[in-house]
C-alpha positions as CSV (number, residue, x, y, z in Angstrom):
1,M,-6.2,3.5,16.1
2,E,-3.4,6.0,16.5
3,P,-1.9,7.2,13.1
4,A,1.5,5.9,12.4
5,G,3.0,9.4,12.2
6,H,1.8,10.0,15.7
7,A,3.0,6.7,17.2
8,R,4.8,7.0,20.5
9,L,8.3,5.6,20.2
10,R,9.9,3.9,23.2
11,G,13.5,2.9,23.8
12,G,14.6,-0.5,25.3
13,D,14.2,0.8,28.8
14,G,10.6,1.8,28.3
15,A,11.4,5.5,28.3
16,R,10.1,7.7,25.5
17,A,12.5,8.0,22.7
18,P,14.2,11.4,22.4
19,H,12.8,13.9,19.9
20,R,16.3,14.3,18.3
21,N,18.3,11.8,16.3
22,E,21.0,10.2,18.4
23,G,24.5,11.2,17.4
24,T,23.5,14.1,15.2
25,M,21.2,15.9,17.6
26,E,19.2,17.1,14.7
27,P,15.4,17.5,15.2
28,T,13.4,14.7,13.6
29,P,11.2,15.7,10.7
30,R,8.1,15.2,12.9
31,K,9.4,17.5,15.6
32,R,10.6,20.1,13.0
33,F,7.1,20.0,11.4
34,N,5.3,20.4,14.7
35,D,7.6,23.2,15.9
36,L,6.9,25.1,12.7
37,L,3.2,24.6,13.1
38,I,3.3,25.9,16.7
39,A,5.4,28.9,15.5
40,A,2.8,29.6,12.9
41,S,-0.2,29.3,15.2
42,G,1.4,31.7,17.8
43,E,2.6,34.3,15.3
44,A,0.4,37.4,15.3
45,D,2.1,39.2,12.4
46,P,0.5,37.9,9.2
47,V,3.6,38.6,7.2
48,E,5.8,36.5,9.5
49,R,3.1,33.8,9.6
50,K,3.1,33.6,5.8
51,E,6.9,33.2,5.8
52,I,6.6,30.3,8.3
53,E,3.9,28.7,6.0
54,Q,6.3,29.1,3.0
55,R,9.1,27.4,5.0
56,I,6.8,24.5,5.8
57,W,5.9,24.0,2.2
58,G,9.5,24.5,1.2
59,E,10.7,21.7,3.6
60,F,7.8,19.3,3.4
61,G,5.8,20.1,0.3
62,V,5.7,17.8,-2.7
63,A,3.4,17.1,-5.7
64,R,2.1,13.6,-5.5
65,A,-0.8,11.3,-6.5
66,V,-2.7,10.2,-3.4
67,L,-4.5,6.9,-3.1
68,V,-6.8,6.1,-0.2
69,I,-8.4,2.7,0.1
70,D,-11.2,1.7,2.4
71,M,-12.4,-1.9,3.2
72,S,-16.1,-2.3,2.5
73,G,-18.8,-3.8,4.8
74,F,-16.7,-4.2,7.9
75,S,-18.9,-2.5,10.4
76,E,-21.5,-5.2,9.8
77,L,-18.9,-8.0,9.9
78,T,-17.5,-6.7,13.2
79,Q,-21.0,-6.8,14.7
80,R,-21.6,-10.3,13.4
81,H,-18.2,-11.9,13.9
82,G,-16.4,-9.8,16.5
83,V,-13.3,-7.6,16.7
84,V,-10.7,-10.4,16.3
85,H,-12.3,-11.4,13.0
86,Y,-12.2,-7.7,12.0
87,L,-8.6,-7.2,13.0
88,S,-7.4,-10.3,11.3
89,M,-9.0,-9.1,8.1
90,V,-7.4,-5.7,8.4
91,R,-4.0,-7.3,8.9
92,R,-4.5,-9.4,5.8
93,M,-5.5,-6.3,3.8
94,Q,-2.3,-4.6,4.9
95,L,-0.1,-7.5,4.0
96,T,-1.7,-7.9,0.6
97,S,-1.8,-4.2,-0.3
98,Q,1.6,-3.0,0.6
99,P,3.6,-5.1,-2.0
100,V,1.0,-4.3,-4.7
101,I,1.3,-0.6,-4.0
102,E,5.1,-0.7,-4.0
103,S,5.2,-2.7,-7.2
104,H,3.6,0.3,-8.9
105,G,6.1,2.8,-7.6
106,G,4.0,3.8,-4.6
107,V,4.8,4.3,-0.9
108,V,2.4,3.2,1.9
109,V,2.3,6.2,4.2
110,K,0.1,4.7,6.9
111,Y,-2.8,2.4,7.8
112,E,-5.5,3.6,10.0
113,A,-8.1,1.0,11.1
114,D,-9.4,-0.5,7.8
115,N,-8.1,2.4,5.6
116,G,-4.8,2.5,3.7
117,F,-3.1,5.7,2.6
118,A,-0.4,5.8,-0.1
119,M,1.3,8.2,-2.5
120,F,2.8,7.9,-6.0
121,P,4.9,10.1,-8.2
122,D,2.2,10.1,-10.8
123,S,-1.5,9.4,-11.2
124,L,-1.0,6.4,-13.6
125,G,0.8,4.5,-10.9
126,A,-2.0,5.2,-8.4
127,I,-4.7,4.0,-10.8
128,R,-2.9,0.9,-11.9
129,S,-2.2,0.1,-8.2
130,A,-5.9,0.4,-7.4
131,I,-6.8,-1.8,-10.3
132,S,-4.3,-4.4,-9.2
133,L,-5.5,-4.3,-5.7
134,N,-9.0,-5.1,-6.7
135,L,-7.9,-7.9,-8.9
136,A,-5.7,-9.3,-6.1
137,F,-8.5,-9.3,-3.6
138,G,-11.0,-10.6,-6.1
139,A,-8.7,-13.6,-6.9
140,A,-8.2,-14.3,-3.2
141,N,-12.0,-14.0,-2.5
142,I,-12.6,-17.0,-4.8
143,L,-10.8,-19.2,-2.3
144,T,-12.4,-17.8,0.9
145,P,-15.9,-18.0,2.4
146,D,-18.0,-14.8,2.1
147,E,-17.2,-13.7,5.7
148,L,-13.5,-13.7,4.9
149,D,-13.8,-11.8,1.6
150,I,-12.0,-8.5,1.3
151,R,-13.4,-5.7,-0.9
152,I,-12.1,-2.2,-1.2
153,S,-13.2,1.2,-2.5
154,S,-10.5,3.6,-3.8
155,G,-10.2,7.4,-4.1
156,I,-7.4,9.1,-6.0
157,D,-6.3,12.8,-6.3
158,F,-3.2,14.7,-7.4
159,G,-1.7,17.9,-6.1
160,D,0.6,19.5,-3.5
161,I,0.7,17.9,-0.1
162,L,2.8,18.1,3.0
163,V,4.7,14.8,3.7
164,V,6.2,14.2,7.1
165,D,8.9,11.5,7.1
166,E,6.8,9.4,4.7
167,R,4.7,8.4,7.7
168,D,1.9,11.0,7.5
169,Y,0.7,13.5,4.9
170,F,-1.7,16.4,4.7
171,G,-3.4,18.6,2.1
172,N,-6.5,19.0,0.0
173,P,-5.6,16.0,-2.3
174,V,-5.5,13.8,0.8
175,N,-8.9,15.1,1.9
176,R,-10.5,14.7,-1.5
177,A,-9.1,11.2,-2.1
178,S,-10.3,10.2,1.4
179,K,-13.8,11.5,0.6
180,L,-13.9,9.6,-2.7
181,G,-12.5,6.4,-1.3
182,E,-14.2,6.3,2.1
183,D,-17.5,8.1,1.6
184,V,-18.5,7.8,-2.1
185,A,-17.0,4.8,-3.9
186,G,-18.5,1.4,-3.4
187,P,-16.8,-2.0,-3.3
188,G,-14.5,-2.4,-6.3
189,E,-15.0,1.2,-7.5
190,I,-12.1,3.5,-8.2
191,F,-13.0,7.2,-8.3
192,V,-10.4,9.7,-9.6
193,T,-10.5,13.5,-9.5
194,R,-10.3,15.5,-12.8
195,E,-6.9,16.9,-11.6
196,A,-5.5,13.4,-11.3
197,M,-7.1,12.1,-14.5
198,E,-5.8,14.9,-16.6
199,R,-2.2,13.7,-15.9
200,I,-2.8,10.3,-17.4
201,P,-1.1,9.8,-20.8
202,A,-3.4,9.4,-23.7
203,D,-1.7,6.1,-24.6
204,A,-2.1,4.6,-21.1
205,E,-5.4,2.9,-22.1
206,I,-7.2,3.9,-18.9
207,E,-11.0,4.0,-19.5
208,A,-13.2,6.1,-17.2
209,D,-16.6,7.6,-17.1
210,P,-17.0,11.3,-16.0
211,M,-19.2,12.3,-13.1
212,R,-19.9,15.2,-10.9
213,L,-20.1,14.7,-7.1
214,S,-21.2,16.8,-4.2
215,I,-19.4,15.9,-1.1
216,S,-20.0,18.0,2.1
217,G,-21.2,20.8,0.0
218,I,-18.1,20.7,-2.3
219,E,-18.5,20.0,-6.0
220,I,-15.9,17.6,-7.3
221,E,-15.4,16.6,-11.0
222,A,-14.3,13.0,-11.0
223,F,-14.1,9.8,-13.1
224,S,-15.1,6.2,-12.4
225,V,-12.4,3.9,-13.7
226,R,-13.5,1.0,-15.8
227,Y,-11.5,-2.3,-15.7
228,R,-12.0,-6.0,-16.1
229,E,-12.6,-7.8,-12.9
230,T,-10.6,-10.8,-14.1
231,D,-7.2,-10.5,-15.9
C-alpha cells in the first residue's frame, strides 16, 4: 500500500495535480522537502551539505511523541478468510482509531496496510491514547466473533522528527516506535521507550515495568505499560 504522503494526486481531468499550490505558486511542503533532499544528496561540499540538513530540520523538524500501532494476527486471518475480510478489518481499525487518537490530542499521520502512525505533543497523550485504543477494541470484540476481533500492539517513543505536511514523518523515534509496536509488542501490549517515559508527569498515574530489549542489534531501554483491560 502506498504511504499517504506519497499518494499521487489527480485533478478532475485525470491529469496529475501540479506540484505547486494553485494561485500562490508556492511549492508544496512535500515538493520543498524532496527538493532539499535532492540538493543534499548531490552536494559534494560537506559544509554546504550540513547547511542544507540544518535547513531541513529548521523547516520540518519538531519534537513529538510517536505512536505506532499494528494489528495482530492478520497474516493468518488473511490466509484463512481472504483479502476482503482483511481489508474490511483494516478499515474498521482506521475508523475506530482515528477519533480515539484525536481525542487525546494526537494527529493521525498515515495508515499503511494494518499499521497506524500518529504523533502527539507529549508522551502522556500517546500512552493514554494507546490504552484507550485497547479498551475500545476490547469492548468491541465482546460483540464480534473471533474472526472479526481486532487486537493491536503499540510502540511509543519521543524525540525530534521530520514532519511533512502532517502526512508523513521520519526520524529515529519513528523507527524505534515502529520496532516496538510491529516487531516486539504482542496483542494488547504497549511498549514505551525510556526517553518517552521520562516525560510522563509523576502524578499521571501511569504504571509500567522496565525492560531492556535488543532489536536488530540495537539495545533499547523501554517500559511495558500496565492498565486494566476493562474500565
